[in-house]
C-alpha positions in Angstrom: 37.3 45.7 13.2 37.6 43.1 10.5 35.1 40.2 10.6 36.4 37.0 12.0 35.8 33.5 10.8 33.2 33.1 13.6 31.1 35.9 12.2 30.1 33.8 9.2 28.3 30.6 8.4 29.5 28.6 5.4 27.2 26.0 4.0 28.2 23.6 1.2 26.3 21.4 -1.2 27.8 17.9 -1.3 27.5 16.1 -4.7 29.7 17.6 -7.4 30.5 20.5 -5.1 32.2 19.1 -2.1 32.8 15.6 -3.5 31.9 13.2 -6.2 30.4 9.8 -5.9 33.2 8.2 -7.9 36.2 9.9 -6.3 34.8 10.8 -2.8 36.0 13.8 -0.9 39.2 15.4 -2.3 42.0 15.4 0.3 42.6 19.1 0.0 38.9 19.8 0.9 39.2 17.5 3.9 42.4 19.3 5.1 41.2 22.8 4.7 37.8 22.1 6.3 39.6 20.8 9.4 41.8 23.9 9.4 38.8 26.2 8.9 36.9 24.7 11.8 39.9 24.5 14.1 40.4 28.3 13.5 36.8 28.9 14.6 35.1 28.9 11.3 31.5 27.6 11.2 31.0 25.0 8.4 28.2 22.6 7.6 26.5 21.0 4.6 23.2 21.6 2.8 22.4 18.5 0.7 19.7 16.2 -0.7 21.4 13.3 1.1 20.0 11.8 4.3 22.0 11.9 7.5 23.4 8.3 7.1 24.8 9.2 3.7 26.3 12.5 5.0 28.0 10.6 7.7 29.4 8.0 5.4 30.8 10.6 3.0 32.3 12.9 5.5 33.9 10.3 7.7 35.8 11.9 10.6 35.0 15.5 9.6 33.1 17.2 12.4 30.5 19.8 11.3 30.3 23.0 13.4 26.5 23.1 13.1 23.6 20.9 12.2 23.4 19.8 8.6 20.6 20.6 6.2 19.6 17.2 4.9 17.0 15.8 2.4 17.1 19.2 0.5 15.8 21.0 3.6 13.2 18.6 5.0 15.6 17.8 7.8 17.9 19.9 10.0 19.9 17.3 11.7 22.7 17.5 14.3 25.3 15.0 13.1 27.2 15.1 16.3 24.4 14.1 18.6 22.3 12.2 16.0 19.3 14.5 16.8 16.6 15.8 14.5 16.4 19.6 15.1 13.6 20.2 12.6 11.5 18.0 10.3 9.1 19.0 7.5 6.9 16.3 5.9 5.0 15.7 2.7 1.2 15.3 2.5 1.2 11.5 2.2 -2.0 11.2 0.2 -1.0 13.8 -2.3 2.5 12.3 -2.7 1.1 8.8 -3.1 -1.2 10.0 -5.9 1.7 11.7 -7.6 3.8 8.5 -7.3 1.1 6.4 -8.9 0.6 8.8 -11.7 4.3 8.9 -12.4 4.6 5.1 -12.4 1.7 4.9 -14.8 3.3 7.4 -17.2 6.9 6.1 -16.8 6.9 2.3 -16.0 10.7 2.2 -16.0 11.1 4.8 -13.2 12.6 3.9 -9.8 11.0 5.3 -6.7 12.5 6.0 -3.3 10.8 7.5 -0.2 12.8 9.0 2.6 11.0 9.1 5.9 11.6 9.5 9.6 15.2 10.6 10.1 16.1 10.0 6.5 15.6 6.2 6.3 15.1 5.1 2.7 12.2 2.9 1.5 12.1 1.6 -2.0 8.6 0.7 -3.4 10.0 0.4 -7.0 13.6 -0.3 -7.8 15.7 -0.1 -10.9 19.4 0.2 -11.8 19.4 3.9 -10.7 18.0 3.3 -7.3 20.5 0.6 -6.8 23.4 2.8 -7.9 22.1 5.6 -5.6 22.2 3.3 -2.6 25.7 2.0 -3.5 27.3 5.4 -4.3 25.9 7.1 -1.2 26.2 4.1 1.1 22.5 4.2 2.0 20.7 1.2 3.5 17.2 0.7 2.3 14.0 -1.3 2.8 12.1 -2.6 -0.2 8.4 -2.5 0.5 5.1 -1.4 -1.0 3.9 2.2 -0.7 1.3 1.2 1.9 3.9 -0.2 4.2 6.1 2.9 4.4 5.8 4.6 7.8 4.4 8.1 8.0 6.6 11.1 8.2 7.7 11.3 4.5 10.5 13.8 4.0 10.7 13.5 0.2 10.2 11.2 -2.8 13.0 10.5 -5.3 12.3 9.3 -8.8 15.4 7.8 -10.4 16.2 6.9 -14.0 18.3 7.6 -17.0 18.8 11.3 -17.9 16.5 11.2 -20.9 13.8 9.6 -18.8 14.2 12.2 -16.0 14.1 15.0 -18.6 10.8 13.6 -20.0 9.4 13.3 -16.4 10.4 17.0 -15.8 8.5 18.1 -18.9 5.5 15.9 -18.0 5.4 17.3 -14.4 5.1 21.0 -15.6 1.7 22.3 -14.7 0.6 19.1 -13.0 -0.5 19.4 -9.4 -1.4 16.8 -6.9 -2.5 19.2 -4.1 -1.0 22.2 -2.4 1.1 20.2 0.1 3.9 19.2 -2.3 5.9 20.3 -5.3 8.2 18.7 -8.0 11.9 19.7 -8.3 14.6 18.6 -10.7 17.7 17.9 -8.5 20.1 15.9 -10.6 20.5 14.5 -14.2 19.2 11.2 -12.9 16.9 12.3 -10.0 13.6 14.2 -9.9 11.9 14.8 -6.5 8.7 15.6 -4.6 9.3 18.0 -1.7 7.0 19.5 0.9 5.5 22.8 -0.1 7.5 25.8 1.1 10.5 23.6 2.0 13.9 23.9 0.4 17.5 24.4 1.2 16.8 28.1 1.3 14.0 27.8 3.9 16.3 25.6 6.0 19.1 28.2 5.7 16.8 30.8 7.3 16.1 28.4 10.2 19.7 27.5 10.6 20.8 31.1 10.7 18.4 31.7 13.6 19.7 28.6 15.4 23.3 29.8 14.9 22.6 33.4 15.8 24.1 34.5 12.4 22.3 37.1 10.2 21.4 35.7 6.8 23.6 38.3 5.2 26.6 36.7 6.9 25.9 33.3 5.4 27.9 31.8 2.5 26.7 29.0 0.2 28.9 27.0 -2.1 27.0 25.0 -4.8 27.0 23.7 -8.3 23.6 22.9 -9.8 20.3 24.5 -10.7 18.5 23.3 -7.5 21.1 25.4 -5.6 19.9 28.7 -7.2 17.3 29.5 -4.6 19.7 29.1 -1.6 22.3 31.0 -3.5 19.9 33.9 -3.8 19.0 33.6 -0.1 22.5 33.5 1.2 24.5 36.6 1.9 27.3 35.4 -0.5 27.1 32.7 -3.2 30.0 30.7 -4.6 29.9 28.3 -7.5 32.5 25.7 -8.2 34.2 25.7 -11.6 32.3 22.7 -12.9 28.9 24.4 -12.4 26.7 25.2 -15.4 27.0 28.7 -16.8 23.5 29.8 -15.4 24.7 28.8 -11.9 28.0 30.6 -12.3 26.2 33.8 -13.4 24.0 33.6 -10.3 27.1 33.4 -8.0 29.1 36.3 -6.5 32.3 34.2 -7.0 33.4 31.2 -9.1 36.3 29.1 -7.9 39.2 28.4 -10.2 39.1 24.7 -9.2 36.4 22.2 -10.0 34.8 19.9 -7.4 37.4 17.1 -8.0 40.3 19.6 -7.8 39.2 21.0 -4.5 37.1 24.1 -5.3 35.6 24.1 -1.8 39.1 24.0 -0.2 40.2 26.8 -2.5 37.4 29.1 -1.2 37.8 28.2 2.5 41.5 28.7 2.4 41.0 32.2 1.0 38.9 32.9 4.1 41.6 31.4 6.4 44.3 33.4 4.7 42.4 36.6 5.2 42.5 36.2 9.0 44.9 38.8 10.5 48.0 37.4 12.1 47.7 38.1 15.9 51.3 39.1 16.0 50.6 42.0 13.7 47.3 43.2 15.1 
């Protein structure tokens, strides 16, 4: 018997894979996601965005399963607004890292996501402002000491050359075993809880969904997607991905993010479903 759409779990990165900040979600992606889900396909997202930003970007698209948010620190049911799983930073270690980064890079912006993805901004700049505008995220400006416990991740924001310098500076530096640095975007560099990533959250989500990991599909575009691409049963890169990411994928779409690469792949799955009249 051929596998059906229900036998698989498709997870998709958001920024520059499913949508762009400037153009939003391509209409073809929106249409095909709805068709895929209506036909029984299981689709969700795995992203660095917090739940509020996911909701703003997807609009009326209903996900089949909880979303992987904050790069894996949260597994969140968008339909019931419920935290399914939360992983947190060692606050003392993360605070030490923030202070060291600020001392070395005075122009850097700092965001802390806590609780269910609420954003706190102890140090703002043009890039933290742009982040909030583009992703439609509300925030609270406050000193580090006033941020509630339950930190999910820290985001450093700045110009690409500044972030590149920060990434070089961070190599080999450790502020305890509870956290790690990761380069997630040309203008963002993050601190994540040790052992937590999109890949670790994929494993948990597969258990929740009752889907073997080998039946999972991940669609992505950037270097921070490489780990989950390796963990998934099948990996797809959109056409705008860097060459290293394309080489790590089992398949590369013909279309870029803006042209509907995600819709292209999902429609191929839909088209492969046998016609009941001929079965």
